[in-house]
C-alpha positions in Angstrom: -24.7 -50.2 2.0 -26.9 -47.5 0.7 -27.2 -45.1 -2.7 -29.0 -42.1 -1.3 -30.9 -38.5 -3.5 -31.5 -35.3 -2.6 -34.8 -34.6 -5.0 -38.1 -31.7 -4.8 -41.2 -33.3 -5.9 -43.7 -31.1 -7.4 -46.9 -31.4 -6.5 -50.3 -30.5 -8.0 -54.0 -31.4 -5.9 -57.1 -30.1 -8.2 -59.1 -33.4 -6.5 -59.8 -32.2 -2.9 -61.1 -35.9 -3.0 -57.5 -37.5 -3.5 -56.1 -35.2 -0.5 -56.0 -37.7 2.0 -54.1 -40.2 -0.4 -51.6 -37.4 -1.1 -51.2 -36.8 2.7 -50.9 -41.1 3.0 -48.5 -41.3 1.1 -46.3 -39.2 2.4 -47.1 -40.1 5.8 -45.8 -43.4 4.9 -42.1 -41.5 3.8 -42.1 -39.3 6.2 -38.8 -41.9 7.1 -36.8 -39.7 4.1 -38.9 -36.2 4.0 -36.6 -33.3 4.4 -40.1 -30.9 5.1 -43.5 -29.9 2.8 -44.5 -26.3 2.0 -48.0 -26.9 0.7 -50.1 -23.5 -0.2 -53.7 -24.3 -0.8 -54.4 -22.0 -4.2 -58.5 -21.5 -3.3 -59.3 -19.3 -6.7 -57.5 -21.6 -8.4 -59.4 -24.5 -6.2 -55.6 -26.2 -6.8 -53.3 -26.6 -3.9 -49.4 -26.9 -4.2 -47.1 -29.2 -2.5 -43.6 -29.2 -2.5 -41.8 -31.6 -0.8 -37.8 -32.1 -0.2 -36.2 -35.5 0.4 -33.4 -37.6 1.5 -33.8 -40.6 0.0 -32.7 -43.6 -2.3 -33.7 -43.7 -5.5 -36.4 -46.1 -6.3 -37.8 -44.9 -3.4 -38.4 -41.1 -4.8 -39.2 -42.7 -8.0 -42.2 -45.0 -6.6 -43.3 -42.1 -3.9 -43.2 -39.7 -7.2 -45.4 -42.6 -9.2 -47.7 -43.1 -6.5 -48.7 -39.5 -6.0 -49.7 -38.7 -9.5 -51.6 -42.2 -9.9 -53.5 -40.7 -8.1 -57.1 -39.3 -9.3 -56.4 -35.2 -10.0 -52.8 -35.4 -8.6 -49.6 -34.8 -11.2 -46.7 -34.8 -9.9 -42.9 -34.4 -11.4 -39.6 -34.7 -9.4 -36.5 -32.7 -9.7 -33.7 -34.6 -9.3 -30.1 -33.3 -7.6 -26.6 -34.0 -8.4 -26.0 -35.2 -4.7 -25.9 -38.3 -3.9 -24.9 -40.1 -0.5 -23.5 -43.4 0.7 -25.4 -44.7 3.7 
């Protein structure tokens, strides 16, 4: 039995060269992603991405960590208290 959590990952991309890697990592986690919203803030030269996810906690933290380790990218995760046994 697997335990999953609902969370939101907030991503700020300041380095456009890292955008392809962010998208690749999100694509790899596509089975867990409920939805995503991206906002280009051209006036400031950043992209803001919000990702809703329902996955095991280790998957969520690994994804957020990999994304946040990219050059010019920040990622923070907010976890809900919604935990499901699957």
